[in-house]
C-alpha positions in Angstrom: 0.0 0.0 0.0 1.4 3.4 -1.1 2.2 5.6 1.8 0.6 9.0 1.8 2.9 11.9 0.9 3.7 14.1 3.9 2.4 17.7 3.6 4.8 20.4 2.5 6.5 21.9 5.4 6.2 25.7 6.0 9.1 27.7 4.9 11.9 27.8 7.4 11.6 31.5 8.4 13.6 30.8 11.5 16.6 30.3 9.3 15.9 33.4 7.4 15.6 35.5 10.4 18.5 33.9 12.3 21.1 33.5 9.5 20.3 35.8 6.6 21.1 39.4 6.4 19.5 42.2 8.4 17.9 43.5 5.2 16.0 40.2 4.7 14.9 40.3 8.3 13.4 43.7 7.9 11.6 42.5 4.8 10.0 39.7 6.7 9.0 42.1 9.5 7.5 44.5 6.9 5.5 41.6 5.4 4.2 40.6 8.8 3.1 44.2 9.5 1.3 44.5 6.1 -0.6 41.3 6.7 1.2 39.4 3.9 2.5 36.7 6.2 -0.6 35.0 7.4 -0.9 31.7 9.3 -2.6 28.8 7.4 -6.3 28.4 7.8 -7.6 26.3 10.6 -9.3 24.0 8.1 -6.0 23.1 6.4 -4.5 22.3 9.8 -7.4 19.9 10.6 -7.1 18.1 7.3 -3.4 17.9 7.6 -3.6 16.5 11.1 -6.1 13.8 10.0 -4.0 12.8 7.0 -0.4 13.4 7.8 1.9 11.5 10.0 2.2 13.0 13.5 5.9 13.9 13.2 5.5 15.9 10.0 2.4 17.7 11.4 4.2 18.6 14.6 7.2 20.0 12.7 5.0 22.0 10.3 3.0 23.6 13.1 6.1 24.1 15.2 7.9 25.8 12.4 5.1 28.2 11.9 4.6 29.1 15.6 8.4 29.6 16.0 8.5 31.9 13.0 5.6 34.1 14.1 7.1 34.3 17.6 10.5 35.2 16.3 9.2 38.0 14.0 7.0 39.3 16.9 10.1 39.3 19.2 12.2 41.1 16.6 9.4 43.7 16.1 9.1 44.3 19.8 12.9 44.6 20.1 13.0 47.1 17.3 10.3 49.3 19.0 12.2 49.1 22.2 15.4 50.2 20.5 13.7 53.0 18.8 12.2 54.2 22.1 15.7 54.0 23.7 17.2 56.0 20.9 14.5 58.6 21.2 15.0 58.9 25.0 18.8 59.2 24.5 18.4 61.9 22.0 16.0 63.9 24.2 18.4 63.5 27.2 21.6 64.5 25.4 20.9 66.6 22.3 20.2 70.3 22.7 19.0 70.5 19.1 16.6 67.6 19.2 13.6 69.9 19.4 12.3 68.1 22.4 14.0 70.2 25.1 10.7 71.9 26.1 9.0 68.6 26.3 11.5 67.6 28.9 11.1 70.9 30.7 7.4 70.6 30.8 7.7 67.1 32.2 10.0 68.4 35.0 7.7 71.4 35.7 4.6 69.1 35.9 6.4 66.7 38.2 7.5 69.6 40.4 4.0 70.9 40.5 2.7 67.6 41.8 5.6 67.2 44.2 5.1 70.7 45.5 1.4 70.0 46.2 2.3 66.8 48.0 4.9 68.6 50.1 2.4 71.3 51.1 -0.2 68.7 52.0 2.0 66.2 53.8 5.0 68.0 55.3 4.5 70.2 58.3 5.1 74.0 57.8 8.2 75.4 59.5 7.8 78.8 61.1 11.0 80.8 61.1 10.7 84.3 59.5 7.2 84.5 58.0 5.5 86.0 61.0 8.4 88.4 61.5 8.0 89.5 57.9 4.3 90.1 58.4 5.0 92.1 61.6 7.5 94.3 59.9 5.3 94.9 56.9 2.3 95.7 59.1 4.0 98.9 60.3 4.6 100.1 56.8 1.1 99.2 55.6 -0.3 101.1 58.6 1.2 104.3 57.2 4.4 104.6 59.2 7.3 104.8 56.7 10.0 105.3 59.3 12.2 102.2 59.0 13.4 102.5 62.6 9.8 101.8 63.8 9.3 98.6 61.7 10.2 95.6 63.8 9.4 91.9 64.0 10.0 89.0 66.2 13.6 88.6 64.9 14.5 92.3 65.1 14.2 95.5 63.0 13.3 95.5 59.3 16.6 95.0 57.4 15.3 94.6 53.8 14.9 97.3 51.1 11.7 98.8 49.7 11.0 96.0 47.1 10.7 93.5 50.0 8.0 95.6 51.5 6.0 95.8 48.3 6.2 92.0 47.7 5.3 90.9 51.2 2.6 93.5 51.6 0.9 91.9 48.6 1.4 88.5 50.1 0.0 89.7 53.4 -3.1 90.9 51.7 -3.4 87.6 49.8 -3.1 85.5 52.9 -5.6 87.2 55.2 -3.1 89.5 56.9 -0.5 86.7 56.9 -2.6 84.4 59.1 -3.2 81.7 56.5 0.1 79.8 56.2 -1.3 77.2 53.8 -2.4 79.9 51.4 1.1 81.5 51.6 2.7 78.1 50.7 0.4 77.9 47.7 1.4 81.4 46.7 5.1 80.5 46.9 4.6 77.4 44.7 4.2 79.3 41.4 7.2 81.5 42.5 9.2 78.3 42.7 8.0 76.9 39.4 8.7 80.2 37.7 12.2 80.3 39.1 12.8 76.7 37.9 11.4 77.5 34.4 13.8 80.5 34.1 16.7 78.4 35.3 15.9 75.8 32.6 15.7 78.6 30.0 19.2 79.9 31.1 20.7 76.5 31.0 19.2 75.8 27.6 20.6 79.0 26.2 24.0 78.6 27.7 24.3 74.9 26.9 26.6 74.3 29.8 25.1 70.9 30.7 23.3 68.2 28.8 19.5 68.2 29.1 19.4 65.2 31.4 21.4 67.1 34.0 18.6 69.6 34.3 16.7 67.0 36.3 19.2 67.6 39.1 17.7 71.0 39.6 14.6 69.3 40.9 16.2 67.1 43.6 17.3 69.7 46.0 15.6 69.2 49.4 16.8 72.6 50.6 15.2 74.5 47.7 11.8 72.9 48.4 12.2 73.8 52.0 13.1 77.4 51.3 10.2 78.0 48.9 7.4 75.8 50.2 8.0 75.2 54.0 9.8 78.3 55.3 8.7 81.0 52.9 11.9 83.0 52.9 12.4 86.1 50.8 15.3 84.3 49.1 12.8 82.7 46.8 11.5 86.0 45.5 15.0 87.4 45.1 16.1 84.3 43.2 13.1 84.6 40.9 14.2 88.1 39.9 17.9 87.1 39.6 17.0 84.3 37.2 14.8 86.6 35.3 17.8 89.0 35.1 19.9 86.1 33.7 17.3 85.2 31.2 17.3 88.8 29.9 21.1 88.8 29.9 21.4 85.7 27.7 19.1 87.4 25.2 21.2 90.6 25.4 18.4 92.7 26.8 20.7 94.9 28.9 18.1 97.4 30.2 15.7 94.7 31.2 18.6 92.8 32.8 19.8 95.7 34.9 16.2 96.6 35.9 15.5 93.1 37.1 18.8 93.0 38.9 18.0 96.2 40.8 14.6 94.7 41.7 16.3 91.6 43.1 18.6 93.8 45.2 15.5 95.7 46.5 14.1 92.4 47.8 17.3 91.1 49.4 20.8 92.6 49.4 22.4 89.2 48.8 21.6 89.7 45.1 24.6 92.1 45.0 26.8 89.0 44.8 26.0 89.0 41.1 27.1 92.6 40.6 30.8 91.9 39.7 30.0 89.5 36.9 27.3 91.9 35.6 29.8 94.8 35.7 32.4 92.9 33.6 29.7 92.0 31.0 28.6 95.6 30.8 32.2 96.7 30.2 32.8 94.1 27.6 29.5 94.9 25.8 29.8 98.7 25.4 32.6 100.1 27.5 32.6 102.4 30.5 30.0 104.8 29.3 27.6 102.0 28.6 28.2 100.5 32.0 27.8 103.8 33.8 24.4 104.4 32.1 23.1 101.0 33.2 24.4 101.4 36.7 22.5 104.7 36.8 19.4 102.9 35.8 19.8 100.4 38.7 20.3 103.4 41.1 17.2 105.1 39.8 15.1 102.1 40.5 16.5 101.8 44.0 15.7 105.5 44.6 12.1 105.1 43.3 11.4 102.1 45.5 12.9 103.7 48.6 11.5 107.2 48.1 8.8 107.0 50.7 11.2 105.7 53.3 14.0 108.1 52.3 11.7 111.0 52.8 10.5 109.7 56.2 14.0 108.8 57.6 16.8 108.4 55.1 19.4 107.4 57.6 17.3 104.6 59.1 16.4 103.3 55.6 19.9 103.3 54.2 21.6 101.9 57.4 18.8 99.3 57.9 18.5 98.0 54.3 22.1 98.3 53.1 24.1 97.7 56.3 27.4 96.0 55.2 28.6 95.8 58.8 25.8 93.6 60.0 26.8 90.7 62.2 24.7 87.5 61.8 23.8 85.2 64.6 25.9 82.0 64.8 22.9 79.7 65.4 21.4 80.5 62.0 24.6 79.7 60.1 24.6 76.7 57.8 27.9 76.8 55.9 30.0 78.1 58.8 28.3 76.2 61.6 31.6 74.4 62.4 33.3 77.7 63.2 33.4 78.6 67.0 31.0 81.4 67.9 33.7 83.9 69.1 35.5 83.5 65.8 32.3 83.6 63.8 31.4 87.1 65.1 34.9 88.5 65.0 35.8 91.4 62.7 39.0 89.7 61.5 37.1 86.8 60.1 34.7 89.0 58.2 37.6 91.1 56.7 39.5 88.0 55.8 36.5 86.4 54.0 35.8 89.7 52.2 39.4 90.0 51.0 39.5 86.3 49.9 36.3 86.9 48.0 37.6 90.0 46.2 40.8 88.2 45.2 38.9 85.2 43.9 36.7 87.5 41.8 39.7 89.3 40.3 41.4 86.0 39.5 38.2 84.6 38.0 37.6 87.7 35.9 41.2 87.7 34.5 41.5 84.0 33.9 38.0 83.0 32.9 35.6 85.9 32.1 38.0 88.1 30.1 40.3 85.4 28.7 39.0 85.8 25.2 39.7 89.6 25.3 43.2 89.3 26.7 42.5 89.5 30.4 40.9 91.9 32.8 43.4 94.7 32.2 42.8 94.6 28.4 39.0 94.9 29.0 39.6 97.9 31.3 41.8 99.6 28.8 39.3 99.0 26.0 36.4 100.3 28.1 38.3 103.5 28.9 38.9 104.0 25.2 35.2 103.9 24.5 34.4 106.8 26.8 
């Protein structure tokens, strides 16, 4: 009796995928996606099973299942590789066009994290009530700075501070609603972060993935959302100043810088770098004109207090001889208190700071122009 012929085996696609070139593999994947590579009909399988030897049938069905699984596996791996390439490009390439997608993701994450911090972490009272006490005197109509005092001492911040925290006081029911104050500081934090991202994007000093490190600072979240320091408002204005600077908007840059100084005098630490940039941009006359703009803004913000008691305002807001309390120090907490409050340490730190600035200006900021001395000579020529 003649034996029945075994059914034709399915084409060995496993060999095609495993041993042939990558081009043929992509062809099989394209066929599978377009629907050209279809499994045999169920009817043919039943007829084959009833008429073919078990070994041939098993090999045929096994080859087909292995082929489909291999193609599916290669398709999934291709999608994963494409996704990884896309993520790597977003994280490392400034010109990928997806920078703001990353920035929006960071800002959205910070918004959710900020709301969680406000809802879950207890508020820390340090200076907020003192701010409100100091502003209350000014809002009441007494513009004499010597009369404005809080729980931590007299008012020691310029006129811009009074305007900002008077508005926050009105927004938070005379400063009594701390939760509302925290919610008011959340957009200040997000705006500061957005401006920092803009500055880093423009300067290209770090790859895009490094910007995520801006969001992991526990201290920043504490300053903005839990302690409500005026440092947050001053930092917002400083980063707005830097954003204007990287776009060469000199008048806007100097105006925002002066506003930042009017909130907290620590913004003056940016003055040396700004002065060098002004000299390099237009010479001494250009720098003097913009310094005059900064001074005019300070006079306008401090006019009511200068008219009431000029000495108290200037000595209180711009007191360079102020001695800080050792218990509030963070960076110099290891220094013994007698040394911390000594005049010698203050002068030594100031001298070291000035020398470091001069060295940095000569070796780094003005290196392309031949050094700090060359920049000074060119600025004097442009007068």
